[in-house]
N, C-alpha and C positions, 0 to 999 in steps of 0.2 A: 595227915592224910587220913584218919579217924573224922577229923571234922569235917572234910569235904564229904565223906560216905554219909555223915549225918545231915548236912544240908541238901546232901542230893537225895537222900530218903525221903525228907520231909518235903522237898519239890515235888519228888513223883508221888508222894502222899496227896498233897496239894492241890495237884493235878487229876488225882483220880477222883477225889472228894469235887472238884469241880466239874467231872463230867458227869458225875452222878446228880450233883444239883443241876445240871444242864437237861440231864435227860428227865427228870422229874419234871421241870417247866415245861419242855417241850411236850411232856404226855397231859399236862394239865392245860396248856394251852390250846393241843389238840382238842379236849375235851368240849372245853370253852368254844371252840369253836366251830364243832358239830352241832353243839346245842343251840349254838345263837343262828345257824344257818335250816337248821330243822324248823326252829320258830319263826324264822323269816319265811321260809317254804310254806308253813301251814297258814300262817296268817296272809300269804298271798294268795293262797287256794282258798281260803275263808272269804276274801274278798271278790274275788273273781266267781266263786259260787253267788256271793249276795248281787254281784251286777247281772249275774245271767239270771238269776231269779225275779230280780226287779224288770228286768227286760222282757224275760216271758209274760211275767204278768200284768205287765202294761200292754203287750201287743196283744193278749189272749184276755185281756179284760180281766181278769182276775176273779175269784168266787165271792171275794167278802164286800168289797165296795159297790160293783154292780147289781149285786141282787138286793141287795138293802133299798137301795135308789129305786129300782123295778118296783120290787113289792111297797115301797111306801106310794109310789105312782098309781100301782093296782089298787090299795086300798082307798085313796082319793077317787078316785074312779067307780067303786063301790059306793062310797057317801053318796057321791051325785047320784047315783040311780037310786039311792034307797027314798 
């Protein structure tokens, strides 16, 4: 009878240890899942913001490319009239 109680105790202890390990793995996987979903959300938001910026700068002409061309054309016109 004492052998049976000893085996039962070890089995109960093994089940408790297995439950603790499963809880730890569950918490770790939950954290990794949260981290990955946060990074994917930030990446998607960055891509969408970049696409919106590219569309707005294309339709509104942008401040960098359009002005430099018009400046060089105006300089050419000034040289012609000199």
